[in-house]
C-alpha positions as CSV (number, residue, x, y, z in Angstrom):
1,M,134.0,71.7,187.8
2,E,134.2,68.1,186.7
3,N,133.5,68.8,183.0
4,Q,136.3,71.4,182.7
5,K,139.7,70.3,181.3
6,K,142.7,71.1,183.3
7,R,145.1,73.5,181.6
8,G,148.4,71.9,180.8
9,V,151.6,73.1,182.4
10,G,154.1,75.0,180.1
11,R,154.0,77.0,177.0
12,P,150.8,76.8,174.9
13,I,151.0,75.1,171.6
14,K,152.0,77.5,168.8
15,Y,151.0,75.4,165.8
16,L,148.0,73.1,165.7
17,T,149.2,70.8,162.9
18,Q,152.5,69.5,161.6
19,E,151.9,71.1,158.3
20,E,151.6,74.5,159.9
21,K,154.8,73.9,161.8
22,K,156.7,72.8,158.6
23,E,155.5,75.8,156.7
24,A,156.6,78.2,159.5
25,V,160.1,76.6,159.6
26,K,160.3,76.9,155.8
27,K,159.4,80.6,155.9
28,Q,161.9,81.3,158.7
29,K,164.7,79.5,156.8
30,S,164.0,81.5,153.7
31,K,163.9,84.8,155.6
32,Y,167.3,83.9,157.3
33,M,168.9,82.9,154.0
34,L,167.9,86.1,152.3
35,N,169.2,88.4,155.0
36,K,172.4,86.6,156.2
37,E,175.5,87.9,154.6
38,W,178.3,85.7,153.3
39,Y,181.8,86.5,152.0
40,C,183.8,84.3,149.6
41,D,187.4,84.0,150.9
42,I,188.6,82.3,147.7
43,C,187.5,85.0,145.3
44,N,188.4,88.1,147.4
45,T,186.0,90.3,145.4
46,G,185.2,92.4,148.5
47,R,181.5,91.7,147.9
48,N,179.2,90.3,150.5
49,Y,176.7,87.8,149.0
50,T,173.5,86.7,150.7
51,L,173.6,83.1,152.0
52,A,170.9,82.3,149.4
53,G,173.3,83.3,146.6
54,K,176.2,81.3,148.0
55,W,175.5,78.1,146.0
56,C,175.0,80.0,142.8
57,H,178.3,81.8,143.3
58,F,180.1,78.4,143.7
59,N,179.1,77.5,140.2
60,T,180.3,80.7,138.5
61,K,183.4,80.7,136.2
62,K,185.1,83.3,138.4
63,H,184.9,81.1,141.5
64,I,185.9,77.9,139.7
65,N,189.0,79.6,138.1
66,N,190.0,81.1,141.5
67,S,189.7,77.8,143.3
68,R,192.1,76.0,141.0
């Protein structure tokens, strides 16, 4: 009994290292960005972009001309 470690209270550790945790967060952000829809109110094209394509859309000629 003396040699056994006590089990900690609470949820068990999901990631063993910081690198694993960073990689998991990065994958989750990418997954979210690719599936989340976004609509540009300035252009009113009626098209839903993905959140990942939002920044590319801001640099298009159509968006720049509509924002002026």
